[in-house]
N, C-alpha and C positions, 0 to 999 in steps of 0.2 A: 538533400535532405537524408539523414543518416539509415542505416537500412537496421531495425528492429531487427533482437535475436530473439529466438527459444532454448531457455536452458533447463536441463531435466534436475539437476541439482545446484546445491549450495557453494560447494566447494568452488565451483567452477567459476562462482565468480569473486574469489580469494586469488589475487596473484598469491603463485609461489612464495616471488620473492617482495612480497608487501611490508612497508617498513611496518615493525613493533611486531609481527608475527612469526615466530619460528613454526618449522613443517610440524612439530610435535603441536601447539597450541592451535592452528589451523584443521588439523583431524580432529580433535577433542570438541572443538568449538563446530564442526559440521557435523559431528558424531554425535551429540545432544541436543541437535533440532531436525525436526522433520521437513524436508521440502515439500512442500506440495504449494501446483501454479492453478489452482483453482477454489472454488470455495465449497467446503466438504458440510455437508447437513446431519448437525447433530438428530438421534433419529425424536426426541422428546420434540422437537421444534416443525417438525413434516405441518402437523394440523394448524399450528400457527401459520406455517409459509402460506397453506394456504387461505387460512383470514385475514390474511393480509395483500392477498391479489387483489391487481387493483380492475375495476372492470372496465370493459369495453368503452365503452363513455367516456372514462376517465382517461385512458389508457393516451386518446391520442391527444391531447392537451398535455401529457407529459412524456412523450416523444418529440413533438415538436420544437422546442426548446435547441435541441440536442442535436436534429436531425442533421443540419452541416458536417459536426465531428461525426457521427454514426456513420454518415456516407464517406469520411475519411477515411477514419479508422478503422474500418470496420472487419478487417483480415487480421489487425492486433486484439480486438475483442475476441475473434471467436478462436485465435489461435495461445490468446494469452503471452501476447509478445512484451519483452522490454527493451528498452532503450540501452546503449554502450554503457553501458556503468558496471565500476566494481567496488565491494565490501573492502576498505582500511580501518585497523583499528585507528580511534582518537585517541582516547584517554581511558583509565581504569574507569572514570566517575561515569564518562558518555558510552563505552565499548566502540560497538563497532560504528561507521558510517557509512551513506552510500554515496559515490562520486563519480562525476561523466570520464568517460574514459575517451570521450572524443568530444568536441563541441557538440553540446545540444540549443538546438535552438528555440526561442522564443514560442510558447503554443504546442510543444511536442508530446507527446502521450510520452510519458517517461514509463507507466510500469500499473497492474491492478493490482488492489489488495486482495491477498489471499490469507485464508484461515478456515476456523470452521466457525459456521454458524448456530448462535446458541441466545438463549433469552439473555438480556444481560446480569437478571437476577440470577443468574446459574456462573457468573466467571468467579472464578478463583481468584484472580489477576485483572485490572483493568487498565495496566501501563500499553497493551498491544491490539486495545478492541476500539472498532468504527460503528457507528452507528449503520444498519446494513442498507437502510431507506430513509430519505428525508422524513424529518420528525413528523410530517402533517399523513403521513400514509403508514407510520411504524406504530400500529395500536398495540403490540406486543412488544415495544421495545427489542428488537432482534440484531444482535449487534454481531459483528466478524471479528473472532478474537485469534490471534498470531501470536499470542504467547509460546507455543512449543511448535506450532506447524503455522506454514506460510512460506511466502517468497520474499526476496532482496529488499520492495518493498516495506517492510516490515521493518528495516533498517534506520529508516527515514529519520533523521532526525527534527529538533525543533531549533526553530530561530523567529525573532520579532524582524530579522532581517533576510526572510524566507525568498529563494528564488522560484518556489514551486507550491502549486494550491492542489486539494482535493476536490471533486467533483464527485457527486452522485451520476451515474448514466442507468438509463433505461432502456434495454435493448435484448429486443426476442423474448420476453417476459420475464427476465431476468435483472435488478439492479446490479450495476458493476461501480465499486469506489476506486477513481482514474485518480492518478497523478500525471497533471500536466505541468510542464514548464511556465512560469509566469514573465522569465526575462529568459535572455541568452545565458546558456551556462557551459561556461568555457571548461577547457579540459581540465581533470584532476581538480574541478572545484567541488566542492561538496554539495549535494541536494539537500534543501532545507526546506521544510513548511514550517507553518505557524500555528502550532498546538492549540493555542489560545489559554486563556491563564483559570478557566475553568477545570483543564485537563491537571494541571498542577496543585491546585486546591482539592478537586476529588481525590489525588493519589498522597496526598500530604508529602511534597517533596517539594525540593528548590530547583528554582530556572536555572540552570548554566547556561549562558551566552554565547552564543556559538556565530560564527559569521562564515559566507561560504568561499 
């Protein structure tokens, strides 16, 4: 199995000689985006977060389905580690994408979605937001927004031919949005998830088909 990596800045994910990226473009891109490898909590949602806490009686039932996953990836969850991936420029329409730097096996943890925890109603841009917790628990409609701050998972693109999925995991009193490989991903293949039709309808954008 691959060794997961923990990287402190976004530029480390972009090879200096990456196809389609000049050194100037690389620096400009990285300087315009804040790398955070965690979920930062906006001040106004602190009370919302408290109200959304799961009771101890329910917590056991939430944790049980993910227990094997948590036991396997406890270290990765605690340290926000990432699979061996890199960013590469795809096209002017798509922008950057996430690509495997070596073969990643089916079921492997690719990374954890990072960003700022906000109310959905406070979003200025919905393109890079994920629900913080499953719908049945998300009474305030909290989302993790990676529009201006986040980690490499923010750049995972959409495809109906996806090779990865996103899953909510409850671990030590917090929700995590984890990206998992749904099949073996070969070296230099793009990591892709299925955003779903509603994403494109909500954001009023056209879907561009991509392939791993």
